[in-house]
C-alpha positions in Angstrom: 87.0 -62.6 251.2 91.1 -63.0 250.3 93.0 -65.2 248.2 95.5 -67.4 249.5 99.2 -66.2 249.1 101.1 -67.5 246.1 103.3 -70.1 246.9 107.0 -69.2 247.1 107.9 -72.3 244.8 105.4 -70.7 242.2 106.9 -67.4 242.4 110.5 -68.6 242.2 109.6 -70.6 239.1 108.1 -67.4 237.6 111.2 -65.2 237.9 112.7 -66.5 234.6 109.5 -65.1 233.0 110.0 -61.7 234.2 111.9 -59.1 232.4 114.3 -56.7 234.5 114.3 -52.9 234.2 118.2 -52.9 234.8 120.6 -55.1 236.7 123.7 -54.0 238.6 126.8 -54.2 236.7 125.3 -53.9 233.2 124.4 -57.4 233.1 121.3 -58.5 230.6 118.0 -58.2 231.6 116.3 -61.8 232.5 114.3 -63.4 229.7 110.5 -63.0 229.9 108.1 -65.5 228.3 104.5 -65.8 228.1 101.3 -66.8 225.9 99.3 -64.6 223.6 95.8 -65.6 222.4 95.1 -64.3 218.5 92.9 -64.9 215.9 90.5 -67.9 216.5 92.1 -68.6 219.7 95.4 -69.6 218.3 98.1 -69.6 221.1 101.5 -68.2 220.6 104.6 -68.7 222.8 106.4 -65.6 223.0 110.2 -64.8 224.5 111.9 -61.6 224.9 115.5 -62.1 225.6 119.1 -60.2 225.2 120.6 -63.6 224.2 121.9 -63.9 220.8 119.5 -66.7 219.8 116.2 -67.9 220.5 116.0 -70.5 223.2 114.5 -74.0 222.5 111.0 -74.7 223.2 109.5 -78.1 224.5 105.9 -79.0 223.6 104.6 -82.4 225.0 108.1 -83.5 225.5 109.3 -82.8 222.0 112.0 -80.0 221.3 110.5 -77.4 218.8 112.5 -74.4 217.5 111.3 -70.9 218.3 111.7 -68.4 215.1 112.6 -64.9 215.3 110.0 -62.7 215.6 112.1 -59.2 215.7 116.0 -59.6 215.2 118.0 -58.3 218.1 117.7 -54.4 218.3 116.9 -51.6 220.2 113.9 -49.2 219.7 115.1 -46.6 217.2 114.2 -42.9 217.7 111.3 -41.9 215.5 112.7 -39.2 212.9 111.9 -35.7 214.0 111.5 -36.6 217.7 114.5 -36.4 220.5 117.1 -39.0 220.6 115.6 -42.1 222.6 117.4 -42.6 225.9 119.9 -45.7 225.6 118.2 -49.0 226.1 119.4 -52.6 225.6 119.0 -54.4 222.3 116.3 -57.2 222.8 115.4 -60.4 220.9 111.7 -61.3 220.1 110.8 -65.1 219.5 107.9 -67.2 218.9 106.4 -70.2 218.4 102.9 -71.6 217.9 101.4 -73.9 220.6 99.0 -76.6 218.8 95.7 -76.6 220.3 95.8 -80.4 221.3 99.2 -79.7 223.3 99.1 -81.0 227.0 102.3 -79.2 228.0 104.7 -76.5 226.9 107.7 -75.0 228.3 110.8 -72.8 227.6 114.0 -73.5 229.6 112.3 -76.1 231.7 109.7 -73.9 233.1 106.2 -74.7 232.1 104.1 -72.0 230.1 100.4 -71.7 230.8 98.0 -73.5 228.1 94.7 -72.0 226.9 91.5 -73.5 227.6 88.8 -74.1 225.1 86.1 -72.8 227.3 87.8 -70.3 229.7 85.7 -70.3 232.7 87.6 -67.9 235.0 89.0 -64.6 233.5 91.0 -61.8 234.9 90.3 -58.4 233.3 92.8 -55.5 233.8 94.0 -52.4 232.3 96.1 -48.9 232.2 98.8 -50.9 234.3 102.2 -48.7 233.9 103.5 -45.8 236.2 102.8 -42.3 235.0 105.8 -40.2 234.4 104.8 -37.2 231.8 105.5 -33.7 232.0 104.5 -32.7 235.5 102.9 -36.2 236.3 105.1 -38.0 238.0 103.8 -41.0 239.8 106.0 -42.9 242.6 107.0 -45.6 240.6 109.6 -46.8 243.5 106.5 -47.2 245.9 104.7 -50.5 245.6 101.8 -48.7 247.5 101.5 -45.9 245.0 102.5 -48.2 241.9 100.9 -51.3 243.2 100.7 -53.4 239.7 103.2 -56.1 241.0 100.8 -56.7 243.8 97.5 -56.5 241.9 99.1 -58.9 239.2 100.1 -61.3 242.2 96.7 -61.2 243.6 95.2 -61.7 240.3 97.4 -64.8 239.6 95.9 -66.2 242.9 92.5 -66.3 241.4 93.9 -68.9 239.0 92.3 -67.8 236.1 92.0 -69.6 232.7 92.6 -66.7 230.9 93.9 -62.8 231.5 92.6 -60.0 229.2 94.4 -56.4 229.3 92.2 -53.9 227.9 95.2 -51.7 227.2 97.7 -49.0 228.0 100.8 -50.9 229.4 103.6 -48.2 229.1 103.4 -44.8 230.9 107.0 -43.9 231.8 107.7 -41.6 228.9 109.6 -38.6 230.4 112.4 -38.6 232.9 111.5 -38.5 236.7 111.8 -34.9 237.7 115.0 -34.0 239.6 113.4 -33.1 242.7 110.8 -36.3 242.9 112.5 -38.9 244.9 109.6 -41.2 244.4 110.6 -42.1 241.0 114.2 -41.4 241.3 116.3 -43.3 238.9 113.4 -44.8 236.9 113.9 -45.7 233.1 111.9 -43.7 230.5 111.1 -43.4 227.0 110.1 -46.1 224.6 112.8 -48.8 225.0 112.7 -52.1 226.7 114.0 -50.9 230.0 110.9 -48.9 230.4 108.7 -51.4 229.1 110.0 -53.8 231.5 109.7 -51.9 234.5 106.3 -50.7 233.3 104.9 -54.2 232.4 107.0 -57.2 232.0 108.6 -57.2 235.4 105.6 -56.2 237.8 103.4 -58.8 235.7 105.8 -61.6 236.3 103.5 -63.9 238.3 100.3 -63.0 236.3 102.1 -63.8 233.1 103.0 -67.4 234.3 99.3 -68.0 235.4 97.3 -67.9 232.3 97.5 -67.0 228.5 96.8 -63.3 227.6 94.2 -61.6 225.1 96.2 -58.1 224.6 94.3 -54.9 223.4 96.0 -51.9 222.3 95.9 -48.5 224.1 96.3 -45.1 223.1 99.7 -45.2 225.1 100.8 -47.7 222.2 100.0 -45.4 219.3 102.5 -44.8 216.9 103.7 -41.2 218.3 104.2 -43.1 222.0 104.9 -46.5 222.5 103.8 -48.3 219.4 106.8 -49.4 218.5 107.1 -51.8 221.5 103.6 -52.8 221.0 104.2 -54.1 217.5 107.5 -55.7 218.4 106.5 -57.5 221.6 102.7 -57.8 222.2 100.8 -57.7 219.0 99.2 -61.3 218.5 99.8 -61.3 215.0 103.0 -62.0 212.8 105.3 -59.1 212.8 105.4 -56.3 209.9 108.5 -54.6 209.6 106.3 -51.8 207.6 103.7 -51.5 210.4 106.0 -51.0 213.2 105.7 -47.4 213.9 109.5 -46.8 213.2 108.7 -44.3 210.4 106.2 -41.6 210.4 105.4 -42.2 206.6 104.0 -45.3 207.8 101.6 -44.6 210.3 98.7 -45.0 208.1 99.4 -48.6 208.7 100.8 -48.5 212.1 98.2 -46.9 213.8 95.6 -49.4 213.0 95.1 -53.2 213.5 92.5 -55.4 212.5 89.9 -56.8 215.0 90.0 -60.4 215.8 87.9 -63.0 217.6 88.8 -65.5 220.5 86.4 -68.4 221.0 85.1 -68.7 224.6 83.1 -72.0 223.9 79.4 -72.5 224.2 78.6 -70.0 221.5 80.6 -66.9 223.1 83.7 -65.3 222.1 85.6 -62.1 222.3 85.9 -59.5 219.6 88.9 -57.6 220.2 89.4 -54.3 218.2 92.4 -51.6 218.2 91.2 -48.2 219.0 94.5 -46.6 219.8 94.3 -43.9 217.4 90.7 -42.3 217.9 89.9 -38.9 219.6 87.8 -38.1 222.7 87.0 -34.8 220.7 85.5 -36.5 217.9 86.1 -37.3 214.5 85.0 -34.9 211.5 83.5 -36.3 208.7 86.7 -35.4 206.6 89.3 -37.1 209.1 90.6 -40.5 207.6 90.3 -42.1 211.0 86.7 -41.9 210.9 86.7 -44.0 207.6 89.3 -46.3 209.2 87.0 -46.9 211.9 83.8 -47.1 210.2 85.9 -49.9 208.1 86.9 -51.5 211.5 83.3 -51.6 212.5 82.4 -53.7 209.4 85.0 -56.1 210.3 83.5 -56.5 213.9 80.2 -56.9 212.4 81.5 -60.0 210.5 83.2 -61.4 213.0 80.4 -61.4 215.6 78.2 -63.3 212.9 80.5 -66.5 214.3 78.8 -66.6 217.8 75.5 -66.2 219.4 77.0 -63.9 222.2 79.9 -61.6 221.7 82.1 -59.7 224.3 83.9 -56.8 222.9 87.3 -55.8 224.1 89.0 -52.5 223.6 90.7 -49.8 225.4 88.3 -46.9 224.9 84.7 -47.1 226.4 82.1 -46.1 224.5 79.3 -46.4 226.9 81.0 -45.5 230.3 81.4 -42.4 232.2 84.2 -40.3 233.5 84.4 -37.3 235.8 86.4 -34.2 235.9 86.0 -31.3 238.6 85.9 -27.5 237.4 89.2 -25.7 239.0 87.3 -22.5 239.8 83.8 -23.8 240.9 84.4 -27.1 242.0 81.5 -28.6 240.4 81.6 -32.3 238.9 81.3 -32.7 235.3 80.7 -36.1 233.8 82.0 -36.9 230.3 80.5 -40.0 228.4 82.0 -42.4 225.7 84.5 -41.8 223.2 83.4 -39.7 220.7 85.6 -40.5 218.0 84.2 -44.1 218.0 80.9 -43.1 218.6 80.8 -40.8 215.4 82.8 -43.4 213.2 80.7 -46.5 214.4 77.5 -44.5 214.4 78.1 -44.0 210.8 77.3 -47.5 210.2 75.0 -48.6 213.1 72.7 -46.2 215.4 73.5 -48.5 218.4 77.1 -48.7 217.5 77.8 -52.4 218.0 75.9 -55.2 216.8 72.9 -56.8 218.6 74.7 -59.9 219.6 77.1 -58.0 221.8 76.3 -58.2 225.3 79.5 -56.6 227.0 81.9 -54.2 226.2 85.4 -54.7 228.3 87.5 -51.4 228.3 89.9 -49.2 230.2 91.4 -45.6 229.4 89.4 -43.9 232.5 91.3 -44.9 235.6 88.8 -46.4 237.5 86.3 -49.3 237.7 82.8 -48.8 236.5 79.7 -50.8 235.2 77.0 -49.3 233.2 73.8 -51.3 232.2 71.0 -49.8 229.8 67.3 -50.0 229.4 68.1 -49.3 225.6 69.4 -52.3 223.5 73.2 -51.1 224.3 75.6 -53.8 225.7 76.5 -53.4 229.4 80.0 -51.5 229.7 82.6 -52.6 232.4 85.8 -50.4 232.6 88.6 -52.0 234.3 91.3 -49.1 234.0 92.3 -49.3 237.9 95.3 -51.8 238.0 98.4 -49.6 238.3 98.7 -46.3 236.8 97.8 -43.0 238.8 93.9 -43.1 239.6 91.2 -40.8 239.0 90.1 -39.2 242.0 86.5 -37.5 241.1 83.6 -39.6 242.3 81.2 -40.7 239.9 77.6 -40.4 241.0 75.4 -43.5 242.0 72.9 -42.6 239.2 73.4 -40.1 236.3 71.7 -36.9 236.3 68.1 -37.3 234.5 68.9 -37.3 230.7 72.8 -37.7 231.1 74.0 -40.4 228.9 77.4 -41.5 227.7 76.3 -42.4 224.2 73.4 -40.7 222.1 70.2 -43.0 222.5 71.9 -45.0 225.4 69.4 -45.2 228.2 71.2 -45.8 231.7 69.4 -48.3 234.0 71.7 -49.5 236.5 75.3 -48.0 237.2 78.1 -48.8 239.7 81.8 -47.7 240.4 85.1 -47.3 242.3 86.9 -44.3 242.3 90.7 -44.0 243.6 91.2 -47.8 244.4 93.6 -50.1 242.6 92.5 -53.7 241.8 91.2 -56.0 239.2 87.8 -57.5 237.8 87.2 -61.2 237.3 84.4 -62.9 235.1 83.5 -66.6 236.1 80.8 -68.3 233.3 77.5 -69.1 234.8 75.4 -69.7 231.8 75.5 -69.5 227.9 75.2 -65.7 228.2 75.7 -65.3 231.7 78.7 -64.2 234.0 79.3 -63.5 237.8 81.6 -60.4 237.5 83.5 -59.3 240.7 85.9 -56.4 241.8 88.7 -57.1 243.8 91.3 -54.9 245.6 95.1 -55.0 245.3 95.3 -57.6 248.1 92.6 -59.9 246.5 89.9 -58.7 249.0 86.4 -58.8 247.2 84.6 -55.2 246.8 81.7 -55.9 244.6 79.9 -58.4 242.8 77.7 -58.0 239.8 75.4 -60.3 237.8 75.5 -60.3 233.9 72.5 -62.0 231.9 72.8 -61.2 228.2 73.4 -57.4 227.7 72.0 -56.4 231.3 74.1 -56.3 234.5 73.4 -55.4 237.8 76.0 -55.0 240.9 75.5 -55.4 244.6 77.2 -52.2 245.5 76.4 -48.8 243.5 79.8 -47.1 245.0 82.5 -48.7 246.4 83.9 -46.9 249.4 
């Protein structure tokens, strides 16, 4: 099954809503506009522009001024780090979209409005093009960096909501001189690299639906956190929490969880895990106490709904795999140890019992794991653009192997080395049809979710 091609007119209309990495002759990048969903489902229109002033917005035929989120500026280099590459100064603007609105637009181009009970959801993650040290993805090759194609196919699904599970920015270092596949790519943490990695290739999907955005480890303060707080975080901008100064990282590395109602007694609970560690968090590490505090806030939010779906970057209940360089043996690793340490200090099951699913990324593959124990089913959707993991996961884990202490694996499915996106369609109060699609919108797997249990048609997508 394939989605129909996106109509040319719709694609043309979306061009205003795209950021450009660079333009000939030093022209300013195009504006980007999109809708962010935040606390309690509140919708906010965002505009990033090289203009001197915020553009007007129209809601239900009435002109509404947009407020300045961040004054026009570039991303400053953090003290103690090499000077950042030169990047254009950008102005960030925003305005709330009232819940009862029937239309909203910027510069005569329609913005997608939220639905009170979204029934069709796209889930993507780990979307940027990796340029880090010796790891250089072919960012100039759409076959090797296919996020634009993935986004267009996901837009053709006509979602009510898009969930991004984190890691938007990957172009950290210069393209190696001998690597033609990424020659000329912007790099560093300024807007040009952000536009090339995210805003430009995401243009069709930004125009298709509002977005719920989770923060990944690539958006930590020591990486692309400055752009995260300026442009993507759902809350009002806080100049103390903006990652510019390492002295303020104790604030900048954390964001409070928030809930997004889905209707029918269900909600998303979105939480920030950017500063965790796969190595674990010793009891004396301040991050352990910080994430234990985050768990308590998550638990309080969970009491607002009978069925909760967690959204974060780091999977707690999923597997990844590496291959020993000498023996060739495949070795499985489990969920994020830092979160398991911190959340486990408060709850031996790591999440409240009302959680039916956890949506994550971080591992560059697609994966589903369901449990005979009381743990929620885990979906990993980290396969939407960045260089893929290629070591295969088994159809079933070895006896006794678990991603988290106490979690007993019942069913498992995966797709390794394939780019695409995941969709969720509501079929009942606590029931979902989950499908996995490749970059061209061809269905590759299908899963049924009931409560905290799930099972997929195919154990290993080939």
